[in-house]
Structures are given as C-alpha cells and as structure tokens.
FIROMI-145553 format. One record per residue (C-alpha): residue number from 1; residue in one letter; x, y, z. Coordinates in Angstrom, 1 decimal, always signed. Example, Ala and Ser with C-alpha at 12.3 -4.5 7.8 and 13.67 -1.06 7.14 Angstrom:
BEGIN
n: 1, res: a, x: +12.3, y: -4.5, z: +7.8
n: 2, res: s, x: +13.7, y: -1.1, z: +7.1
***
This chain:
BEGIN
n: 1, res: x, x: +3.5, y: -20.8, z: -15.3
n: 2, res: x, x: +1.3, y: -20.0, z: -12.4
n: 3, res: x, x: -2.4, y: -19.0, z: -12.5
n: 4, res: x, x: -1.5, y: -15.3, z: -12.0
n: 5, res: x, x: +0.8, y: -15.4, z: -15.1
n: 6, res: x, x: +4.0, y: -15.4, z: -13.1
n: 7, res: x, x: +6.9, y: -17.8, z: -13.5
n: 8, res: x, x: +9.0, y: -19.2, z: -10.6
n: 9, res: x, x: +12.5, y: -20.7, z: -10.9
n: 10, res: x, x: +14.5, y: -22.3, z: -8.1
n: 11, res: x, x: +18.3, y: -21.9, z: -8.2
n: 12, res: x, x: +20.1, y: -25.3, z: -8.1
n: 13, res: x, x: +23.7, y: -26.0, z: -7.0
n: 14, res: x, x: +24.8, y: -26.1, z: -10.6
n: 15, res: x, x: +23.3, y: -22.7, z: -11.3
n: 16, res: x, x: +24.8, y: -20.9, z: -8.3
n: 17, res: x, x: +27.2, y: -18.2, z: -9.2
n: 18, res: x, x: +25.7, y: -17.5, z: -12.6
n: 19, res: x, x: +24.3, y: -14.1, z: -13.4
n: 20, res: x, x: +20.6, y: -13.4, z: -13.2
n: 21, res: x, x: +20.5, y: -12.3, z: -16.8
n: 22, res: x, x: +22.2, y: -15.4, z: -18.1
n: 23, res: x, x: +19.9, y: -17.6, z: -16.0
n: 24, res: x, x: +16.8, y: -15.9, z: -17.2
n: 25, res: x, x: +17.8, y: -16.4, z: -20.8
n: 26, res: x, x: +18.4, y: -20.1, z: -20.2
n: 27, res: x, x: +15.1, y: -20.5, z: -18.2
n: 28, res: x, x: +13.1, y: -18.6, z: -20.9
n: 29, res: x, x: +14.7, y: -19.5, z: -24.2
n: 30, res: x, x: +11.6, y: -18.3, z: -26.1
n: 31, res: x, x: +12.3, y: -14.7, z: -25.0
n: 32, res: x, x: +14.7, y: -12.6, z: -27.0
n: 33, res: x, x: +17.8, y: -11.2, z: -25.1
n: 34, res: x, x: +16.7, y: -7.6, z: -25.3
n: 35, res: x, x: +13.2, y: -8.5, z: -23.9
n: 36, res: x, x: +14.9, y: -10.4, z: -21.0
n: 37, res: x, x: +16.9, y: -7.3, z: -20.1
n: 38, res: x, x: +13.7, y: -5.2, z: -20.4
n: 39, res: x, x: +12.1, y: -7.4, z: -17.7
n: 40, res: x, x: +14.7, y: -6.2, z: -15.2
n: 41, res: x, x: +14.3, y: -2.5, z: -16.2
n: 42, res: x, x: +10.5, y: -2.9, z: -15.9
n: 43, res: x, x: +10.7, y: -4.1, z: -12.3
n: 44, res: x, x: +9.3, y: -7.5, z: -13.3
n: 45, res: x, x: +11.9, y: -9.8, z: -11.6
n: 46, res: x, x: +12.1, y: -10.6, z: -7.9
n: 47, res: x, x: +14.6, y: -12.7, z: -5.9
n: 48, res: x, x: +13.2, y: -14.2, z: -2.7
n: 49, res: x, x: +10.4, y: -11.6, z: -2.9
n: 50, res: x, x: +12.7, y: -8.6, z: -3.3
n: 51, res: x, x: +12.8, y: -6.5, z: -6.5
n: 52, res: x, x: +16.1, y: -7.0, z: -8.5
n: 53, res: x, x: +17.2, y: -4.8, z: -11.4
n: 54, res: x, x: +20.9, y: -5.9, z: -11.6
n: 55, res: x, x: +21.4, y: -8.2, z: -14.6
n: 56, res: x, x: +24.8, y: -9.3, z: -13.3
n: 57, res: x, x: +23.5, y: -10.3, z: -9.8
n: 58, res: x, x: +25.1, y: -13.6, z: -8.9
n: 59, res: x, x: +22.6, y: -16.2, z: -7.9
n: 60, res: x, x: +22.9, y: -18.4, z: -4.8
n: 61, res: x, x: +21.7, y: -22.0, z: -4.2
n: 62, res: x, x: +18.1, y: -22.1, z: -3.0
n: 63, res: x, x: +17.1, y: -18.6, z: -4.1
n: 64, res: x, x: +13.7, y: -18.2, z: -5.7
n: 65, res: x, x: +13.5, y: -16.1, z: -8.8
n: 66, res: x, x: +10.1, y: -14.9, z: -9.8
n: 67, res: x, x: +9.2, y: -13.3, z: -13.2
n: 68, res: x, x: +6.0, y: -11.2, z: -12.9
n: 69, res: x, x: +3.5, y: -10.8, z: -15.8
n: 70, res: x, x: +3.3, y: -7.0, z: -15.2
n: 71, res: x, x: +5.7, y: -4.3, z: -14.0
n: 72, res: x, x: +5.6, y: -3.5, z: -10.3
n: 73, res: x, x: +6.6, y: -0.2, z: -8.7
n: 74, res: x, x: +10.2, y: +0.3, z: -7.5
n: 75, res: x, x: +10.6, y: +0.7, z: -3.7
n: 76, res: x, x: +9.4, y: +4.2, z: -2.7
n: 77, res: x, x: +11.8, y: +6.9, z: -1.7
n: 78, res: x, x: +11.6, y: +10.3, z: -0.1
n: 79, res: x, x: +10.9, y: +11.8, z: -3.5
n: 80, res: x, x: +7.6, y: +9.8, z: -3.7
n: 81, res: x, x: +6.1, y: +11.5, z: -0.6
n: 82, res: x, x: +3.8, y: +14.3, z: -1.6
n: 83, res: x, x: +2.7, y: +17.1, z: +0.8
n: 84, res: x, x: -0.8, y: +18.4, z: +0.3
n: 85, res: x, x: -1.0, y: +20.8, z: +3.3
n: 86, res: x, x: +1.2, y: +22.0, z: +6.1
n: 87, res: x, x: +1.0, y: +24.6, z: +8.8
n: 88, res: x, x: +2.4, y: +24.8, z: +12.4
n: 89, res: x, x: -0.2, y: +22.3, z: +13.7
n: 90, res: x, x: -0.4, y: +19.5, z: +11.2
n: 91, res: x, x: +0.7, y: +18.1, z: +7.8
n: 92, res: x, x: -1.3, y: +16.1, z: +5.3
n: 93, res: x, x: +0.7, y: +13.9, z: +3.0
n: 94, res: x, x: +0.1, y: +11.2, z: +0.4
n: 95, res: x, x: +1.9, y: +8.0, z: +1.4
n: 96, res: x, x: +3.3, y: +5.9, z: -1.5
n: 97, res: x, x: +2.5, y: +2.2, z: -1.6
n: 98, res: x, x: +5.3, y: -0.1, z: -0.2
n: 99, res: x, x: +6.2, y: +2.2, z: +2.7
n: 100, res: x, x: +5.1, y: +1.6, z: +6.3
n: 101, res: x, x: +3.7, y: +4.5, z: +8.3
n: 102, res: x, x: +5.8, y: +4.0, z: +11.4
n: 103, res: x, x: +8.0, y: +1.5, z: +13.3
n: 104, res: x, x: +6.4, y: -1.5, z: +14.8
n: 105, res: x, x: +7.4, y: -2.6, z: +18.3
n: 106, res: x, x: +9.2, y: -5.7, z: +17.0
n: 107, res: x, x: +11.5, y: -3.4, z: +14.8
n: 108, res: x, x: +12.8, y: -1.5, z: +17.9
n: 109, res: x, x: +16.0, y: -3.6, z: +17.8
n: 110, res: x, x: +16.8, y: -2.9, z: +14.2
n: 111, res: x, x: +20.3, y: -1.4, z: +13.5
n: 112, res: x, x: +20.6, y: +2.1, z: +12.2
n: 113, res: x, x: +21.8, y: +0.7, z: +8.8
n: 114, res: x, x: +18.7, y: -1.5, z: +8.4
n: 115, res: x, x: +16.4, y: +1.5, z: +9.4
n: 116, res: x, x: +18.0, y: +3.6, z: +6.7
n: 117, res: x, x: +17.5, y: +0.7, z: +4.2
n: 118, res: x, x: +13.8, y: +0.3, z: +5.1
n: 119, res: x, x: +12.7, y: +3.8, z: +6.2
n: 120, res: x, x: +9.1, y: +4.5, z: +7.3
n: 121, res: x, x: +7.0, y: +7.5, z: +6.4
n: 122, res: x, x: +7.6, y: +8.8, z: +10.0
n: 123, res: x, x: +11.3, y: +8.5, z: +9.4
n: 124, res: x, x: +11.4, y: +10.4, z: +6.1
n: 125, res: x, x: +8.7, y: +13.0, z: +6.6
n: 126, res: x, x: +10.8, y: +15.4, z: +8.8
n: 127, res: x, x: +13.4, y: +15.8, z: +6.1
n: 128, res: x, x: +10.7, y: +16.2, z: +3.4
n: 129, res: x, x: +9.1, y: +18.9, z: +5.4
n: 130, res: x, x: +12.5, y: +20.6, z: +6.0
n: 131, res: x, x: +13.2, y: +20.7, z: +2.3
n: 132, res: x, x: +9.7, y: +22.2, z: +1.5
n: 133, res: x, x: +10.2, y: +24.8, z: +4.3
n: 134, res: x, x: +13.6, y: +25.8, z: +3.1
n: 135, res: x, x: +14.1, y: +29.5, z: +2.4
n: 136, res: x, x: +16.4, y: +31.1, z: -0.2
n: 137, res: x, x: +18.5, y: +34.2, z: +0.6
n: 138, res: x, x: +20.9, y: +35.8, z: -1.8
n: 139, res: x, x: +21.0, y: +32.7, z: -3.9
n: 140, res: x, x: +21.6, y: +30.3, z: -1.0
n: 141, res: x, x: +19.1, y: +27.8, z: +0.2
n: 142, res: x, x: +18.8, y: +27.6, z: +4.0
n: 143, res: x, x: +17.5, y: +24.3, z: +5.2
n: 144, res: x, x: +15.0, y: +24.4, z: +8.1
n: 145, res: x, x: +15.6, y: +22.2, z: +11.0
n: 146, res: x, x: +13.7, y: +18.9, z: +10.5
n: 147, res: x, x: +10.4, y: +19.4, z: +12.3
n: 148, res: x, x: +8.7, y: +17.0, z: +14.6
n: 149, res: x, x: +5.9, y: +14.9, z: +13.3
n: 150, res: x, x: +3.5, y: +12.7, z: +15.3
n: 151, res: x, x: +1.6, y: +9.9, z: +13.6
n: 152, res: x, x: -2.0, y: +9.7, z: +14.7
n: 153, res: x, x: -3.2, y: +6.9, z: +12.4
n: 154, res: x, x: -1.9, y: +4.3, z: +10.0
n: 155, res: x, x: -2.2, y: +3.0, z: +6.4
n: 156, res: x, x: -1.2, y: -0.5, z: +5.5
n: 157, res: x, x: +2.2, y: -0.8, z: +3.9
n: 158, res: x, x: +0.8, y: -1.5, z: +0.5
n: 159, res: x, x: -2.1, y: +1.0, z: +0.7
n: 160, res: x, x: -1.4, y: +4.4, z: -0.8
n: 161, res: x, x: -3.1, y: +7.7, z: -0.1
n: 162, res: x, x: -3.8, y: +10.6, z: +2.2
n: 163, res: x, x: -2.7, y: +10.7, z: +5.9
n: 164, res: x, x: -2.4, y: +13.4, z: +8.5
n: 165, res: x, x: +0.4, y: +13.9, z: +11.0
n: 166, res: x, x: +0.3, y: +16.2, z: +14.0
n: 167, res: x, x: +3.1, y: +18.7, z: +14.6
n: 168, res: x, x: +2.2, y: +19.6, z: +18.2
n: 169, res: x, x: +1.0, y: +17.8, z: +21.2
n: 170, res: x, x: -2.3, y: +19.8, z: +21.2
n: 171, res: x, x: -2.9, y: +18.9, z: +17.6
n: 172, res: x, x: -2.1, y: +15.2, z: +18.3
n: 173, res: x, x: -4.8, y: +15.2, z: +21.1
n: 174, res: x, x: -7.4, y: +16.8, z: +18.9
n: 175, res: x, x: -6.8, y: +14.6, z: +15.9
n: 176, res: x, x: -6.7, y: +11.4, z: +18.0
n: 177, res: x, x: -10.0, y: +12.4, z: +19.5
n: 178, res: x, x: -11.5, y: +13.0, z: +16.1
n: 179, res: x, x: -10.4, y: +9.5, z: +15.0
n: 180, res: x, x: -11.7, y: +8.0, z: +18.2
n: 181, res: x, x: -15.1, y: +9.6, z: +17.7
n: 182, res: x, x: -15.2, y: +8.6, z: +14.0
n: 183, res: x, x: -15.8, y: +12.2, z: +12.9
n: 184, res: x, x: -13.0, y: +12.0, z: +10.3
n: 185, res: x, x: -14.3, y: +11.7, z: +6.7
n: 186, res: x, x: -12.3, y: +9.0, z: +4.9
n: 187, res: x, x: -13.0, y: +7.5, z: +1.5
n: 188, res: x, x: -11.0, y: +4.9, z: -0.3
n: 189, res: x, x: -10.9, y: +3.7, z: -3.9
n: 190, res: x, x: -10.6, y: -0.1, z: -4.4
n: 191, res: x, x: -10.6, y: -2.4, z: -7.4
n: 192, res: x, x: -12.1, y: -5.9, z: -6.8
n: 193, res: x, x: -13.1, y: -8.9, z: -8.9
n: 194, res: x, x: -16.7, y: -9.3, z: -9.9
n: 195, res: x, x: -19.7, y: -7.1, z: -9.6
n: 196, res: x, x: -20.7, y: -5.8, z: -6.2
n: 197, res: x, x: -23.8, y: -3.8, z: -5.4
n: 198, res: x, x: -24.1, y: -0.6, z: -3.3
n: 199, res: x, x: -24.4, y: -1.6, z: +0.3
n: 200, res: x, x: -23.3, y: -1.0, z: +3.9
n: 201, res: x, x: -21.2, y: -3.8, z: +5.5
n: 202, res: x, x: -21.4, y: -4.1, z: +9.3
n: 203, res: x, x: -19.6, y: -6.6, z: +11.5
n: 204, res: x, x: -17.5, y: -7.1, z: +14.6
n: 205, res: x, x: -13.8, y: -7.4, z: +13.8
n: 206, res: x, x: -11.5, y: -9.4, z: +16.0
n: 207, res: x, x: -7.7, y: -9.9, z: +16.0
n: 208, res: x, x: -8.2, y: -13.6, z: +15.5
n: 209, res: x, x: -11.2, y: -15.0, z: +13.7
n: 210, res: x, x: -10.1, y: -18.5, z: +14.4
n: 211, res: x, x: -7.2, y: -19.1, z: +12.1
n: 212, res: x, x: -4.8, y: -16.4, z: +13.4
n: 213, res: x, x: -6.0, y: -13.7, z: +11.0
n: 214, res: x, x: -8.2, y: -10.7, z: +11.6
n: 215, res: x, x: -11.8, y: -11.1, z: +10.7
n: 216, res: x, x: -15.5, y: -10.8, z: +11.6
n: 217, res: x, x: -16.8, y: -12.8, z: +14.6
n: 218, res: x, x: -20.4, y: -13.4, z: +15.7
n: 219, res: x, x: -19.9, y: -12.4, z: +19.3
n: 220, res: x, x: -20.0, y: -8.6, z: +19.7
n: 221, res: x, x: -18.0, y: -9.0, z: +22.9
n: 222, res: x, x: -15.1, y: -10.5, z: +21.0
n: 223, res: x, x: -14.7, y: -7.8, z: +18.4
n: 224, res: x, x: -14.9, y: -4.1, z: +17.5
n: 225, res: x, x: -17.9, y: -2.7, z: +15.7
n: 226, res: x, x: -17.0, y: -1.9, z: +12.1
n: 227, res: x, x: -19.1, y: -0.3, z: +9.3
n: 228, res: x, x: -18.0, y: +0.2, z: +5.7
n: 229, res: x, x: -20.3, y: +1.9, z: +3.0
n: 230, res: x, x: -19.6, y: +0.6, z: -0.4
n: 231, res: x, x: -20.6, y: +2.2, z: -3.7
n: 232, res: x, x: -19.6, y: +0.9, z: -7.2
n: 233, res: x, x: -18.2, y: +3.5, z: -9.6
n: 234, res: x, x: -17.4, y: +1.5, z: -12.7
n: 235, res: x, x: -17.7, y: -2.1, z: -13.9
n: 236, res: x, x: -14.9, y: -3.0, z: -16.1
n: 237, res: x, x: -13.8, y: -6.4, z: -17.6
n: 238, res: x, x: -15.2, y: -8.5, z: -14.7
n: 239, res: x, x: -14.0, y: -6.1, z: -12.0
n: 240, res: x, x: -15.4, y: -3.2, z: -10.1
n: 241, res: x, x: -13.9, y: +0.2, z: -9.2
n: 242, res: x, x: -15.4, y: +1.0, z: -5.8
n: 243, res: x, x: -15.7, y: +3.9, z: -3.4
n: 244, res: x, x: -15.4, y: +2.6, z: +0.2
n: 245, res: x, x: -16.4, y: +5.2, z: +2.9
n: 246, res: x, x: -15.5, y: +4.4, z: +6.4
n: 247, res: x, x: -17.9, y: +5.0, z: +9.3
n: 248, res: x, x: -15.4, y: +3.4, z: +11.6
n: 249, res: x, x: -11.7, y: +2.8, z: +11.1
n: 250, res: x, x: -10.5, y: -0.6, z: +12.2
n: 251, res: x, x: -7.3, y: -2.3, z: +11.2
n: 252, res: x, x: -7.7, y: -3.9, z: +7.7
n: 253, res: x, x: -11.4, y: -3.1, z: +7.8
n: 254, res: x, x: -12.1, y: -2.5, z: +4.1
n: 255, res: x, x: -9.9, y: -5.4, z: +3.0
n: 256, res: x, x: -11.7, y: -7.8, z: +5.4
n: 257, res: x, x: -15.2, y: -6.6, z: +4.6
n: 258, res: x, x: -14.7, y: -6.9, z: +0.9
n: 259, res: x, x: -13.0, y: -10.3, z: +1.2
n: 260, res: x, x: -15.8, y: -11.7, z: +3.4
n: 261, res: x, x: -18.3, y: -10.4, z: +0.8
n: 262, res: x, x: -16.6, y: -12.5, z: -1.8
n: 263, res: x, x: -14.8, y: -9.6, z: -3.5
n: 264, res: x, x: -11.2, y: -9.4, z: -2.1
n: 265, res: x, x: -9.2, y: -6.4, z: -3.2
n: 266, res: x, x: -7.1, y: -7.1, z: -6.2
n: 267, res: x, x: -3.5, y: -7.8, z: -5.2
n: 268, res: x, x: -4.4, y: -8.7, z: -1.6
n: 269, res: x, x: -2.3, y: -11.6, z: -0.5
n: 270, res: x, x: -3.8, y: -12.0, z: +3.0
n: 271, res: x, x: -7.6, y: -11.8, z: +2.7
n: 272, res: x, x: -8.8, y: -14.0, z: -0.2
n: 273, res: x, x: -12.4, y: -14.8, z: +0.7
n: 274, res: x, x: -14.8, y: -15.7, z: +3.6
n: 275, res: x, x: -13.3, y: -17.6, z: +6.5
n: 276, res: x, x: -13.5, y: -21.4, z: +6.0
n: 277, res: x, x: -14.0, y: -21.2, z: +2.3
n: 278, res: x, x: -11.5, y: -22.0, z: -0.5
n: 279, res: x, x: -9.3, y: -19.0, z: -1.2
n: 280, res: x, x: -10.3, y: -16.9, z: -4.2
n: 281, res: x, x: -7.6, y: -16.9, z: -6.8
n: 282, res: x, x: -6.5, y: -13.5, z: -8.0
n: 283, res: x, x: -6.1, y: -13.4, z: -11.8
n: 284, res: x, x: -6.3, y: -9.7, z: -12.1
n: 285, res: x, x: -2.5, y: -9.1, z: -12.5
n: 286, res: x, x: -2.7, y: -6.1, z: -10.1
n: 287, res: x, x: +0.7, y: -4.5, z: -9.6
n: 288, res: x, x: +0.0, y: -4.3, z: -5.8
n: 289, res: x, x: -2.8, y: -4.0, z: -3.4
n: 290, res: x, x: -5.5, y: -2.0, z: -5.3
n: 291, res: x, x: -6.5, y: +0.2, z: -2.4
n: 292, res: x, x: -6.0, y: +4.0, z: -2.2
n: 293, res: x, x: -7.0, y: +6.5, z: +0.4
n: 294, res: x, x: -8.5, y: +9.1, z: -1.9
n: 295, res: x, x: -10.3, y: +11.5, z: +0.5
n: 296, res: x, x: -9.6, y: +12.9, z: +3.9
n: 297, res: x, x: -11.8, y: +15.3, z: +5.8
n: 298, res: x, x: -10.7, y: +16.6, z: +9.3
n: 299, res: x, x: -11.4, y: +19.6, z: +11.6
n: 300, res: x, x: -8.4, y: +21.8, z: +12.1
n: 301, res: x, x: -7.2, y: +21.2, z: +15.7
n: 302, res: x, x: -6.6, y: +24.9, z: +16.5
n: 303, res: x, x: -9.2, y: +26.8, z: +14.4
n: 304, res: x, x: -11.9, y: +24.2, z: +14.1
n: 305, res: x, x: -12.0, y: +24.9, z: +10.3
n: 306, res: x, x: -13.1, y: +22.0, z: +8.2
n: 307, res: x, x: -10.3, y: +20.8, z: +5.9
n: 308, res: x, x: -11.0, y: +18.4, z: +3.0
n: 309, res: x, x: -8.4, y: +16.8, z: +0.7
n: 310, res: x, x: -8.8, y: +14.6, z: -2.4
n: 311, res: x, x: -6.3, y: +12.7, z: -4.6
n: 312, res: x, x: -6.6, y: +10.6, z: -7.7
n: 313, res: x, x: -5.5, y: +7.0, z: -8.2
n: 314, res: x, x: -1.7, y: +6.9, z: -8.4
n: 315, res: x, x: -0.1, y: +6.0, z: -11.6
n: 316, res: x, x: +0.4, y: +2.3, z: -11.0
n: 317, res: x, x: -3.3, y: +1.7, z: -10.2
n: 318, res: x, x: -4.5, y: +4.1, z: -12.9
n: 319, res: x, x: -2.4, y: +2.1, z: -15.4
n: 320, res: x, x: -3.9, y: -1.2, z: -14.0
n: 321, res: x, x: -7.4, y: +0.2, z: -14.4
n: 322, res: x, x: -6.6, y: +1.3, z: -18.0
n: 323, res: x, x: -5.3, y: -2.2, z: -18.8
n: 324, res: x, x: -8.5, y: -3.7, z: -17.5
n: 325, res: x, x: -10.5, y: -1.4, z: -19.8
n: 326, res: x, x: -8.2, y: -2.2, z: -22.8
n: 327, res: x, x: -8.5, y: -5.9, z: -22.3
n: 328, res: x, x: -12.3, y: -5.9, z: -21.9
***
C-alpha cells in the first residue's frame, strides 16, 4: 500500500485475459466479494490512469491497476455543465472538474471520434445553450440553433468553477480587455495541508523555473508579475480551507504560489513544494485537485453593469471537507 492509501497491481503474462473483478478478488483476498464490486461502482479503480467500472473488463499484460482509498468523480458530461447567466453577449457557466476549457494546439490533429470521446467545455457549451434556449410550442420542443461561444480565459482541467464565454466579437474584446487590465474580480476556494496565515504572495512567474515546470524566478525580466491574496477560512484536521483572491491571473498562479509557500493544494500532482526541495507527500486523500473558482465579477461588455456570481464547493470537494472534519 502506498503512502496515499492506494494499492497498485501490475498485470503479468499469466494474469492477462482474466477479468478485472476476478483479479481484484485475488489481489485483495481480505476484501469480501460484494465490497470488491462496490469499489468499481464507487469509481475507485483505475487502469493505466483511466477510471474503469466494468467488472468483466479483460486485463492485458503490463497494464497497471490502481485501487484508490476514496471514490473519485466519474468523467464529466454535458449534464454536469451548469449555466449561471446568459444573454446575447455572454454566458457564465460552472465548469466541472476533469474537463478542459478548450482545445490545445497539439490536439488539432485529433480525429472526430477522439474529440467526441474527450470533449472540451467549448465543444459542449453550444449544445447546452441550445437546450436551455429551446422553446415549447403546442407541446413540441423547438431546439435553437447551437449558438457561438468564444472562450476568453481558461481554468485548469482539474479545477472546477465559474467561467465566462463571449457570444459576440464585441463582447470578446471587452472581456479580454478586462482580463488584461486585471479588473475582473476572481476568488477561489482551496484546501491545503497545514496552517497558513493571511498574506499576499507576490512573485514573477516564468514558464520554466529551471526544471521544465512553471514557477517563480528572481529576475523580473524573465517572468510575469503575479499577486495572490490568501485568507484562511477554516482550520480542520491539519488542513486549511482558504480563499485565494487573484490580483493578477497567470497560468497555475494559485497552485504555484501555495506550493512555493509550503502548502500545495491537496490533490495537486504537479506542484508539490518549493523548487529544489523534497516533494511534499499528499496524504489528504483528496478526490482531485482541491481548487474551485467560487466567485466571478465582471462588467457587462454592452451595458457596463457590474455582474457578480458565486457558487459553493461542488459535491466532491464538499464531501472531502466533511471527511476531514469527521476524521479530526
């Protein structure tokens, strides 16, 4: 068993062709049969990093089966996208964790089949909007034509929370300008190990801090100015629930600043402590990256009206926080 409570099994030549359920029962003889099947239903089993729920899945030589100590969320779908606001200029949505915002350049060559299997928020949002804008006449539902959406910012794949998309070119220009001028009000909730005091973290972030990863550098000419305001909300069982308010919005900014402060976000697999130091082991059992974009404040691109949106922790992180409280 690993430090995080997970178990890893490597499929041998002799085990190839056997069902996942039968192999799990052999690898874990101390676990009752019904409990083993429950692991699959609870989304606690991965094969080569991908969630697997099929008990009759035939294993192949060299595959890695991982049994997680806690349930993880199933891959998000169109039904997991929640619209908070929509008009002719923009749409504000809540992105589920596990879904990328838009296609990366290196995904341009992907086949249509693979795109459908791994859709982005940008791919799915037009159909979600079309359904929400459908009208009913004489008992029949008339689907609106899928409207255009223009992404103006990103959230990391495993970060959940509020995002805004433009629906017109004019709105896109206005929102991009607001982000560039840092006039957007953005606040995140994060759960980190240890106790961290209220503070403002300021640094210069570069694409390569020296080991191929993003991070803070000492030379201002080599990085972008980044400021994160951190405020503890609750200390629970050796962890802290934080509010992180962005003054600037750089890629991975919150994750990097908290990691370099010695308090990496629970569930973060990339940033695990200050550069050059021994990685901090995550023993929290977080179901995924414990980071959620909880507040978004913008100026309407057409009317200038201030718009403010808030959302609570999603169910997976709320359950994780409750478990920390219960185990305290």
